[in-house]
C-alpha positions as CSV (number, residue, x, y, z in Angstrom):
1,D,0.0,0.0,0.0
2,E,2.9,2.4,0.7
3,Y,3.8,2.4,-3.0
4,K,0.3,2.2,-4.5
5,G,-0.2,4.9,-7.1
6,R,3.2,6.4,-6.3
7,V,5.7,4.6,-8.6
8,M,6.5,6.4,-11.8
9,I,8.0,4.6,-14.8
10,R,8.5,5.6,-18.4
11,D,6.0,3.8,-20.7
12,V,7.6,0.4,-21.5
13,A,5.6,0.4,-24.8
14,I,7.6,3.3,-26.1
15,T,10.9,2.6,-24.3
16,G,13.0,-0.1,-26.0
17,E,15.6,-0.1,-23.3
18,H,13.0,-0.9,-20.6
19,Q,11.7,-3.7,-22.7
20,N,15.3,-5.1,-23.0
21,A,15.9,-4.6,-19.3
22,L,12.8,-6.4,-18.2
23,T,13.8,-9.4,-20.2
24,E,16.6,-9.7,-17.7
25,W,14.0,-9.8,-14.9
26,V,12.5,-12.8,-16.8
27,R,15.9,-14.4,-17.3
28,R,16.7,-14.1,-13.7
29,S,13.3,-14.9,-12.3
30,S,14.9,-17.2,-9.7
31,D,16.7,-14.2,-8.2
32,L,13.4,-12.3,-7.9
33,E,11.7,-15.3,-6.3
34,A,14.5,-15.7,-3.8
35,A,14.4,-11.9,-3.0
36,Y,10.6,-12.1,-2.5
37,K,10.9,-15.1,-0.1
38,K,13.6,-13.3,1.8
39,R,11.5,-10.2,2.2
40,F,8.1,-11.7,2.9
41,G,9.0,-15.1,4.3
42,K,6.9,-17.1,1.8
43,S,7.1,-18.2,-1.8
44,L,5.9,-16.0,-4.6
45,E,2.5,-17.1,-5.9
46,M,2.2,-16.3,-9.6
47,T,-0.4,-16.2,-12.3
48,E,2.2,-15.3,-15.0
49,A,4.7,-17.7,-16.4
50,N,7.7,-16.4,-14.2
51,A,8.6,-13.9,-11.6
52,G,9.8,-11.3,-14.1
53,L,6.4,-11.2,-15.8
54,E,4.7,-11.4,-12.5
55,F,6.6,-8.3,-11.4
56,I,5.3,-6.3,-14.4
57,K,1.8,-7.4,-13.7
58,R,1.9,-6.5,-10.0
59,L,3.6,-3.2,-10.7
60,L,0.8,-2.1,-13.0
61,Q,-2.0,-3.5,-10.8
62,N,-0.6,-1.4,-8.0
63,D,-1.5,1.7,-10.1
64,A,2.0,2.6,-11.4
65,I,2.0,6.0,-13.0
66,I,3.0,5.7,-16.6
67,M,5.0,8.6,-17.9
68,T,6.3,9.7,-21.3
69,S,9.8,10.9,-20.3
70,D,12.5,10.6,-17.6
71,T,12.7,14.4,-17.5
72,K,9.1,14.6,-16.4
73,I,9.6,11.8,-13.8
74,A,12.6,13.6,-12.3
75,A,10.7,16.8,-12.1
76,A,7.7,15.2,-10.5
77,V,9.7,13.1,-8.0
78,G,12.1,15.9,-7.1
79,A,9.5,18.7,-6.7
80,K,10.1,20.1,-3.2
81,G,7.3,20.5,-0.6
82,Q,5.5,17.3,-1.3
83,E,4.1,15.4,1.7
84,K,4.1,12.0,-0.2
85,P,6.3,12.4,-3.3
86,P,6.2,9.7,-5.9
87,Y,9.0,7.2,-6.5
88,G,10.9,7.1,-9.8
89,M,11.7,3.7,-11.3
90,F,14.2,3.1,-14.1
91,Y,14.7,6.7,-14.9
92,V,18.2,7.5,-16.1
93,Y,20.6,8.4,-13.3
94,S,22.0,11.3,-15.4
95,K,18.8,13.3,-14.5
96,H,20.5,13.9,-11.2
97,R,22.8,16.4,-12.9
98,D,19.8,18.8,-12.9
99,I,19.4,18.7,-9.1
100,K,21.1,22.1,-8.5
101,K,20.1,23.6,-11.8
102,K,16.4,22.9,-11.3
103,D,16.4,22.8,-7.4
104,L,15.2,19.2,-7.2
105,A,15.0,17.0,-4.2
106,L,16.3,13.8,-5.8
107,S,18.2,10.9,-4.3
108,D,18.8,7.3,-5.2
109,S,18.1,4.1,-3.1
110,R,21.0,1.8,-2.8
111,Q,19.4,-1.0,-0.7
112,I,17.1,-2.6,-3.2
113,D,17.5,-6.3,-3.6
114,P,18.2,-8.2,-5.9
115,T,19.2,-5.3,-8.2
116,L,19.2,-1.5,-8.1
117,G,18.1,-1.3,-11.8
118,Y,19.8,-1.9,-15.1
119,M,22.7,-0.5,-17.1
120,Y,23.6,-0.8,-20.8
121,P,26.6,0.0,-22.9
122,I,26.9,2.8,-25.4
123,V,28.8,1.4,-28.4
124,L,31.1,3.4,-30.7
125,Q,30.6,2.3,-34.3
126,L,32.7,3.0,-37.4
127,S,31.1,3.2,-40.8
128,A,32.4,0.9,-43.4
129,N,32.7,3.8,-45.8
130,A,34.4,6.2,-43.3
131,P,36.9,8.4,-45.3
132,N,39.5,8.3,-42.5
133,P,39.0,5.1,-40.5
134,N,42.3,5.2,-38.7
135,A,41.7,8.8,-37.6
136,A,38.3,7.7,-36.3
137,K,39.8,4.8,-34.4
138,M,42.3,7.2,-32.8
139,F,39.4,9.5,-31.8
140,M,37.5,6.5,-30.3
141,E,40.6,5.7,-28.3
142,Y,40.9,9.3,-27.2
143,L,37.4,9.3,-25.8
144,G,38.5,6.7,-23.3
145,T,41.2,8.9,-21.8
146,I,40.7,11.3,-18.9
147,E,41.0,14.3,-21.2
148,G,38.7,12.8,-23.9
149,F,36.0,11.9,-21.4
150,A,36.1,15.3,-19.7
151,P,32.9,16.7,-21.3
152,W,30.9,13.9,-19.6
153,A,33.0,13.5,-16.4
154,K,30.9,16.0,-14.4
155,S,27.6,14.2,-15.1
156,P,26.3,11.4,-12.9
157,G,25.1,8.3,-14.7
158,V,27.7,8.4,-17.5
159,Y,30.8,6.2,-17.1
160,T,34.0,5.4,-18.9
161,P,35.7,2.0,-18.7
162,N,38.9,3.8,-17.8
163,P,39.7,2.7,-14.2
164,N,41.6,6.0,-13.6
165,Q,38.5,8.1,-14.1
166,V,37.3,9.7,-10.8
167,P,33.5,9.4,-10.4
168,F,31.2,12.4,-10.3
169,D,31.0,14.0,-6.8
170,G,28.6,11.9,-4.8
171,D,28.5,9.1,-7.4
172,M,30.2,5.7,-7.3
173,P,32.7,4.3,-9.8
174,L,31.5,2.0,-12.6
175,A,32.8,-1.1,-10.9
176,W,30.5,-0.4,-7.8
177,W,27.4,-0.2,-10.0
178,E,28.4,-3.3,-12.0
179,E,28.1,-5.3,-8.9
180,R,24.6,-4.0,-8.1
181,M,22.9,-3.5,-11.4
182,W,21.9,-6.0,-14.1
183,L,23.3,-5.8,-17.6
184,Y,20.8,-7.5,-19.9
185,D,21.8,-10.3,-22.3
186,L,21.5,-8.9,-25.8
187,D,20.5,-12.2,-27.5
188,Y,18.0,-13.1,-24.8
189,A,16.5,-9.6,-24.9
190,A,16.0,-9.8,-28.7
191,A,14.3,-13.1,-28.4
192,N,12.1,-12.3,-25.4
193,R,11.2,-8.5,-25.4
194,G,8.0,-9.3,-27.2
195,K,6.8,-11.4,-24.2
196,V,7.6,-8.4,-21.9
197,L,5.7,-6.0,-24.1
198,D,2.7,-8.3,-24.3
199,V,2.4,-8.5,-20.6
200,W,2.9,-4.8,-20.2
201,L,0.2,-4.0,-22.7
202,K,-2.1,-6.6,-21.2
203,Y,-2.2,-4.9,-17.8
204,A,-1.4,-1.3,-18.8
205,Q,-4.5,-1.1,-20.9
206,R,-6.8,-2.2,-18.1
C-alpha cells in the first residue's frame, strides 16, 4: 500500500531499453523469487509464467504512474514541498545532474534487492565507408582517456571503462554499479522482449 499509485515509470511500450531490461527480470526470475521469499518469508504465488512477468503485472496492478519521459519523472519526484512524493523507477541516473540547476530533491536508493536497476553500454561504431577510418579509431581511443572523457565527467550516470576516471562527486565508480545492477543479455533480450511487451500492454490497458 505504501507504493500504490506512487511509482512512476516511463512507458515500456515506447521505451525499448526498458523492454530489453525487463527481459533480464525474466531471465533471472529465480533471483526475484529468492528476494521475494527473503523479504516476505513465503514463496511467490504467480499467475504469470515467471517472476519477471509477475513483477510487471503487480507493478501495473498497483497503479503505477506511466510517464512519457524521464525528465518529467525527475521533475515530479524531485519537486520540493510534497508530503508524499512519488518514486521514480528506471529513470536515467543522469537526471541527477539537474538537481542544482532545477532545485530538485532527488536521491537514489542503494538498498534494493536483488538489483538497483539496469545498465547498458553505449557502443562506438565505425562506418564501413568512413573516409579516414584510422583517424576515427584514434578518436575513439581518445574518448576513453581522462582528457577525452572530460565533457561527460561531471555528469552522474555516465561512465567510462577507464579505471583511472574519478567518479562524479557523490557518485560511485563504474565497478561499484556493475556489482549491483543488471546488464541485460542482448540475445535473450532480442528473443524475449515481445513477451515483456505483451504482458505490459495486457495490464497497462486495463
